[in-house]
C-alpha positions as a printed Julia matrix, in Angstrom:
418×3 Matrix{Float64}:
 -38.48   -83.6   -45.22
 -36.11   -80.71  -44.01
 -33.14   -81.42  -41.9
 -34.91   -79.52  -39.03
 -38.24   -81.76  -39.93
 -35.66   -84.72  -39.67
 -33.99   -83.75  -36.28
 -37.52   -83.07  -34.74
 -38.79   -86.19  -35.6
 -35.93   -87.7   -33.54
 -34.78   -85.33  -30.79
 -37.41   -82.55  -30.13
 -40.12   -84.71  -31.7
 -40.03   -87.72  -29.68
 -42.21   -91.23  -29.71
 -42.07   -93.76  -27.08
 -43.97   -97.09  -26.27
 -44.8    -96.71  -22.35
 -43.01   -99.19  -20.72
 -44.29  -102.35  -19.64
 -48.1   -101.1   -21.27
 -46.95  -100.54  -24.12
 -44.23  -102.33  -25.92
 -40.69  -101.04  -26.1
 -40.6    -97.6   -26.5
 -41.37   -96.02  -29.31
 -41.42   -95.05  -27.68
 -41.47   -97.12  -25.7
 -39.17   -95.23  -22.79
 -40.07   -94.79  -18.96
 -41.52   -91.95  -17.2
 -42.95   -92.9   -13.92
 -46.6    -90.91  -13.92
 -46.82   -89.17  -10.81
 -50.42   -88.1   -10.19
 -51.83   -84.76  -10.94
 -53.8    -83.53   -7.97
 -57.26   -82.08   -9.03
 -57.97   -78.9    -6.75
 -61.21   -78.86   -5.26
 -62.86   -75.65   -4.58
 -65.75   -76.02   -2.0
 -66.38   -72.29   -2.2
 -70.83   -71.83   -2.07
 -72.22   -70.54   -4.83
 -75.97   -69.4    -5.12
 -77.28   -71.94   -6.91
 -78.24   -71.55  -10.22
 -82.14   -70.98  -11.36
 -84.18   -73.85  -10.99
 -82.1    -75.53   -8.62
 -83.45   -75.63   -4.49
 -80.19   -73.91   -2.22
 -81.42   -77.43   -0.04
 -79.18   -80.2    -1.07
 -78.05   -82.8     0.91
 -74.31   -82.39    1.78
 -73.59   -86.07    1.8
 -72.5    -88.56   -0.67
 -75.49   -90.74   -2.0
 -73.99   -94.32   -3.09
 -76.86   -96.0    -3.97
 -78.18   -93.07   -6.17
 -74.58   -92.82   -7.85
 -74.66   -95.98   -8.61
 -78.33   -96.31  -10.22
 -77.01   -93.57  -12.24
 -74.37   -95.52  -13.39
 -76.11   -98.7   -14.3
 -78.6    -96.17  -16.43
 -75.43   -94.72  -18.26
 -74.87   -98.47  -18.98
 -78.26   -98.96  -20.25
 -78.1    -96.1   -22.47
 -75.0    -97.54  -23.86
 -76.05  -100.74  -24.45
 -79.27  -100.15  -25.9
 -77.82   -97.29  -27.63
 -79.83   -94.36  -26.28
 -77.23   -91.9   -25.74
 -79.86   -89.6   -24.87
 -81.29   -91.22  -22.0
 -78.24   -91.34  -20.03
 -78.68   -89.45  -16.72
 -76.57   -86.17  -17.16
 -75.02   -84.08  -19.72
 -71.5    -85.95  -19.47
 -72.86   -89.44  -19.36
 -74.8    -88.48  -22.38
 -71.71   -86.73  -24.36
 -70.13   -90.1   -23.56
 -72.95   -92.72  -24.43
 -73.07   -90.75  -27.8
 -68.68   -91.22  -28.32
 -69.41   -95.05  -27.06
 -71.82   -95.28  -29.93
 -69.78   -94.08  -32.6
 -66.68   -96.55  -31.02
 -69.13   -99.1   -30.54
 -67.87   -99.48  -27.08
 -68.34  -103.12  -26.17
 -68.04  -104.75  -22.37
 -69.27  -101.86  -20.76
 -69.63  -101.89  -17.15
 -69.1    -98.85  -14.12
 -68.64   -99.79  -10.77
 -69.08   -97.12   -8.0
 -66.16   -97.39   -6.08
 -65.67   -94.26   -2.96
 -66.29   -90.76   -2.4
 -62.97   -89.05   -3.6
 -62.65   -85.83   -1.23
 -65.41   -83.63    0.14
 -68.97   -83.39   -0.84
 -69.42   -79.6    -1.91
 -71.94   -77.19   -0.43
 -74.66   -78.24   -3.63
 -74.82   -81.45   -2.76
 -72.1    -82.76   -5.64
 -68.85   -84.94   -4.92
 -66.19   -86.79   -7.38
 -66.26   -90.56   -6.78
 -63.68   -93.16   -8.17
 -65.79   -95.35  -11.0
 -64.23   -98.73  -12.3
 -65.13   -98.66  -16.15
 -64.45  -101.75  -18.27
 -65.0   -101.33  -22.14
 -63.5   -102.27  -25.65
 -63.83  -100.77  -29.09
 -65.99  -103.57  -31.0
 -63.62  -104.86  -34.04
 -59.94  -103.1   -32.87
 -59.88  -104.33  -28.84
 -59.38  -108.17  -28.18
 -59.25  -107.32  -24.64
 -60.64  -105.0   -22.2
 -59.35  -101.96  -20.83
 -60.36  -101.44  -17.01
 -59.12   -98.33  -15.27
 -60.55   -96.1   -12.45
 -61.7    -92.68  -13.72
 -63.01   -89.96  -11.33
 -66.8    -89.33  -11.86
 -68.39   -86.04  -10.48
 -72.13   -86.59   -9.26
 -74.62   -84.07   -8.17
 -78.27   -84.13   -7.25
 -80.53   -83.46  -10.35
 -82.75   -80.91  -11.32
 -85.77   -82.81  -10.15
 -84.97   -83.89   -6.92
 -85.06   -87.72   -8.34
 -81.85   -89.49   -7.93
 -77.81   -88.14   -9.12
 -76.92   -87.08  -12.19
 -73.11   -87.81  -13.85
 -72.12   -84.24  -14.17
 -68.17   -84.62  -15.1
 -65.14   -87.02  -15.57
 -61.79   -86.57  -14.57
 -59.94   -85.72  -11.63
 -58.12   -86.87   -8.33
 -55.43   -87.89  -10.53
 -56.52   -90.68  -12.31
 -56.18   -91.53  -16.04
 -59.03   -89.95  -18.23
 -59.38   -91.91  -21.58
 -60.34   -89.28  -24.65
 -63.73   -90.3   -25.2
 -64.46   -89.48  -21.84
 -63.09   -85.98  -21.99
 -66.03   -84.56  -24.23
 -67.53   -84.58  -27.56
 -65.17   -86.52  -30.24
 -64.75   -87.36  -34.05
 -64.08   -90.78  -35.31
 -62.87   -91.67  -38.23
 -63.03   -95.84  -38.63
 -61.94   -98.25  -41.78
 -61.62  -101.67  -41.47
 -58.04  -101.46  -40.39
 -57.43   -98.12  -38.22
 -59.7    -95.67  -36.34
 -59.02   -92.57  -34.88
 -60.36   -91.04  -31.8
 -59.7    -87.25  -31.45
 -60.88   -84.46  -28.98
 -63.21   -81.78  -30.51
 -66.22   -81.48  -32.05
 -65.99   -77.99  -34.55
 -65.02   -78.12  -38.08
 -61.18   -77.77  -37.49
 -61.38   -80.84  -35.19
 -62.98   -82.62  -38.13
 -59.95   -81.92  -40.57
 -57.31   -82.93  -37.51
 -59.55   -86.32  -37.54
 -58.73   -86.64  -41.56
 -55.56   -85.48  -41.12
 -54.71   -88.31  -38.93
 -56.94   -91.1   -40.95
 -54.88   -90.68  -43.42
 -51.92   -91.09  -42.0
 -52.82   -94.02  -39.8
 -53.94   -95.55  -43.18
 -50.87   -94.69  -44.9
 -48.61   -96.29  -41.36
 -50.43   -99.42  -41.74
 -49.69   -99.91  -45.54
 -46.1    -99.05  -44.37
 -45.94  -101.86  -41.97
 -47.47  -104.15  -44.25
 -44.43  -103.59  -46.49
 -41.76  -104.84  -44.23
 -44.06  -107.31  -41.76
 -46.9   -109.47  -42.27
 -49.79  -107.79  -40.61
 -52.76  -110.07  -41.48
 -55.59  -108.6   -39.36
 -54.43  -104.43  -38.7
 -56.28  -102.71  -36.03
 -54.21   -99.71  -35.41
 -56.16   -97.06  -33.44
 -55.16   -93.38  -32.6
 -56.14   -91.46  -29.94
 -55.77   -87.85  -30.05
 -56.75   -85.27  -27.17
 -57.11   -81.81  -27.19
 -53.5    -80.78  -26.68
 -50.78   -82.1   -24.24
 -52.1    -81.66  -20.89
 -54.85   -84.15  -22.61
 -52.16   -86.65  -23.33
 -50.65   -86.45  -19.88
 -54.04   -87.41  -17.96
 -54.89   -90.03  -20.44
 -51.51   -91.44  -19.05
 -51.98   -90.31  -15.48
 -48.72   -88.54  -16.2
 -46.96   -85.56  -14.46
 -47.42   -82.38  -16.13
 -44.95   -81.19  -18.66
 -43.6    -85.24  -18.79
 -44.69   -85.42  -22.27
 -42.81   -81.97  -23.67
 -41.58   -82.89  -26.81
 -42.7    -86.37  -27.15
 -44.94   -86.82  -30.36
 -46.4    -89.87  -29.44
 -47.05   -92.95  -27.22
 -47.74   -96.37  -28.1
 -49.28   -98.2   -24.64
 -51.8    -99.95  -23.31
 -54.8    -97.47  -22.84
 -55.31   -98.21  -18.78
 -51.7    -98.5   -18.16
 -51.76  -102.39  -17.31
 -49.87  -105.24  -19.11
 -52.78  -106.74  -20.74
 -54.5   -103.89  -22.3
 -55.68  -102.9   -25.49
 -52.68  -100.92  -27.34
 -53.32   -97.54  -29.1
 -51.36   -95.1   -29.96
 -51.56   -91.62  -28.11
 -50.94   -88.83  -29.82
 -49.35   -85.32  -28.27
 -51.08   -82.91  -30.98
 -48.83   -79.94  -29.87
 -45.75   -81.81  -31.05
 -47.33   -83.55  -33.85
 -49.09   -80.71  -35.31
 -46.26   -79.07  -36.34
 -44.61   -81.2   -38.2
 -45.0    -81.35  -42.08
 -46.46   -84.22  -43.51
 -44.03   -86.65  -43.68
 -42.39   -86.57  -40.65
 -45.82   -86.84  -38.84
 -46.04   -90.2   -41.27
 -42.71   -91.17  -39.78
 -43.88   -90.49  -36.58
 -46.76   -92.66  -36.97
 -46.09   -95.61  -39.15
 -42.86   -96.23  -36.5
 -45.67   -96.42  -33.21
 -47.31   -98.53  -35.91
 -44.76  -101.4   -35.8
 -45.02  -101.13  -31.88
 -48.4   -101.6   -31.98
 -48.37  -104.6   -34.78
 -45.44  -105.84  -33.11
 -46.84  -106.43  -29.76
 -43.53  -106.17  -28.13
 -43.66  -104.73  -24.8
 -43.19  -107.58  -22.63
 -40.29  -108.45  -24.91
 -37.12  -108.22  -23.48
 -35.58  -106.67  -26.86
 -32.6   -104.89  -27.04
 -33.38  -100.92  -27.27
 -31.24  -100.56  -30.22
 -33.04  -103.41  -32.14
 -36.8   -102.24  -30.85
 -36.6    -98.46  -32.43
 -34.04   -98.95  -34.87
 -35.99  -101.73  -36.56
 -38.99   -99.37  -35.93
 -37.45   -96.6   -37.72
 -36.3    -98.6   -40.68
 -40.1    -99.46  -41.19
 -40.92   -96.28  -40.97
 -37.43   -94.62  -43.37
 -37.54   -97.83  -45.85
 -39.15   -96.11  -48.32
 -38.59   -92.72  -47.29
 -35.49   -90.87  -49.95
 -33.72   -88.18  -47.9
 -29.75   -88.57  -47.51
 -28.07   -89.9   -44.54
 -26.66   -86.23  -43.89
 -30.26   -86.0   -43.1
 -31.76   -88.83  -41.93
 -28.35   -89.48  -39.57
 -27.58   -85.78  -38.92
 -27.7    -86.19  -35.42
 -25.27   -88.91  -34.69
 -22.68   -88.01  -37.26
 -22.34   -84.36  -35.49
 -22.08   -86.33  -32.24
 -19.31   -88.6   -33.69
 -17.67   -85.9   -35.0
 -17.62   -84.03  -32.12
 -17.15   -86.94  -28.88
 -16.21   -89.65  -31.02
 -17.33   -93.48  -32.26
 -19.78   -94.98  -29.37
 -18.33   -98.19  -27.21
 -21.6   -100.0   -27.73
 -24.79  -100.32  -29.51
 -27.46   -97.72  -27.71
 -29.22   -99.84  -24.23
 -31.72   -98.4   -22.48
 -29.83   -95.58  -20.69
 -29.15   -93.66  -23.93
 -32.55   -93.85  -24.51
 -33.03   -90.92  -22.16
 -35.87   -88.61  -23.63
 -34.41   -85.51  -21.1
 -31.0    -86.54  -22.83
 -30.02   -83.71  -25.24
 -28.51   -86.66  -27.62
 -32.04   -88.24  -27.68
 -32.29   -88.18  -31.37
 -29.32   -89.36  -31.56
 -29.62   -92.35  -30.52
 -32.89   -93.36  -32.64
 -29.91   -92.78  -35.19
 -27.68   -94.76  -34.24
 -30.33   -97.77  -33.78
 -31.59   -97.3   -37.14
 -28.15   -97.28  -39.03
 -27.38  -100.57  -36.73
 -30.9   -101.97  -37.95
 -29.92  -100.68  -41.54
 -26.23  -102.22  -41.71
 -27.95  -105.69  -40.49
 -30.35  -105.73  -43.58
 -27.38  -104.6   -45.99
 -25.07  -107.55  -44.58
 -27.9   -110.18  -44.58
 -31.25  -108.87  -46.07
 -34.14  -107.27  -45.22
 -35.99  -111.0   -44.16
 -32.87  -111.58  -41.69
 -33.37  -108.38  -40.22
 -37.26  -109.09  -39.53
 -36.41  -112.6   -38.42
 -33.85  -111.35  -36.04
 -36.51  -109.07  -34.86
 -39.04  -111.59  -34.47
 -36.74  -114.48  -32.57
 -35.39  -111.73  -30.15
 -39.02  -110.96  -29.36
 -40.02  -114.0   -29.04
 -37.48  -114.62  -26.34
 -34.04  -115.86  -28.45
 -30.57  -114.61  -27.37
 -29.61  -112.14  -29.62
 -26.11  -112.82  -30.16
 -27.2   -115.88  -30.93
 -29.75  -114.45  -33.56
 -27.25  -112.35  -34.99
 -25.25  -115.56  -35.52
 -27.64  -117.42  -37.24
 -28.7   -114.86  -39.84
 -25.32  -112.81  -39.96
 -22.43  -115.08  -38.91
 -21.79  -112.22  -36.65
 -21.27  -112.13  -32.47
 -22.67  -108.99  -30.75
 -19.15  -108.17  -31.03
 -18.04  -108.37  -34.2
 -21.49  -106.36  -35.34
 -20.93  -104.0   -33.56
 -17.25  -103.5   -34.59
 -19.17  -102.92  -38.42
 -21.34  -100.54  -36.88
 -18.88   -98.43  -35.49
 -16.83   -98.8   -38.62
 -19.35   -97.43  -40.68
 -20.18   -94.38  -38.19
 -16.33   -93.45  -38.39
 -16.82   -93.33  -42.03
 -20.19   -91.57  -42.11
 -18.39   -88.69  -40.1
 -15.1    -88.42  -42.03
């Protein structure tokens, strides 16, 4: 990977863990998701052939609940063709390939006015999990559009999304699925190009698991990559404000935004698609560390959380420090050596020096491994993730306090910048 690519994987191309949902940052950084409101066009349009111009301009919650029940049966019985409506059939086909279990759909309330053609959007509470990969259910409120059926008997499900709610990629339209015993890729699209992209992510996911397992015990890997069609799709999946993931390559997060939902890696295809294979691999291997270690709820210092993930991702990458530490070296030459290890305030993805902070954290973890050995680095990470104080963990493994370790790290930065 060139120096430019490396810069991208740390600066313009950022990966994060979603706070509280996910674990750490990668990657884990924060962005309060503002809701993106869907404009509704209620202008009357002459009905298409085969549809009556007379439609009840009122919500039909009983009929909608019946449609949701039929949709659920089509998933449970593996009969996607029996789902009520085109959107429901596509979602049921996806569910079949994804081996969706624990599925339920409960009608909540109408969201906005009923259109002149009798259609309306409502909030629906969904639960699901991907068999073989998720050990917890995802629970999400999703916008679902219902419309009177052509036959006039009941209603159909015609669309998912809207109302500012999250939209899982498997409900957004047809998806490609690639599965191994340890990885699964869910990628939006149905054409040949989407198939090729899914194959690429499948290979990256498999290598990410292997990379993590060279450093960490991961006895039963279950890495899921979800890849929407574009950045807007990622923001929809996260319920985030438009453009809030500009430059972010991937996010490791619970898929429903809760503290206990399934943890998947959510990918920004517009950013990661611009990286060469090595750059994309570093990003996804970094994310896989977060997914493997469930660090989201742990009070792990940012430098250790992000630096450790980069240590694993870069461990076997043969690049000179002039490439892998280019941004932090330039920053030290321009502004001097930082006085402390980077914390949450420094891992601000809107900062011009965001990439340099990752490099600084990586160098700290690399230094720890040089002082006490890689197993000691892993023990420090595990101990702190499990609740130990960072100063106590460092003293136990290296004989150094945080202050003394920081001084060693600052000395190394000084020497690199000469």
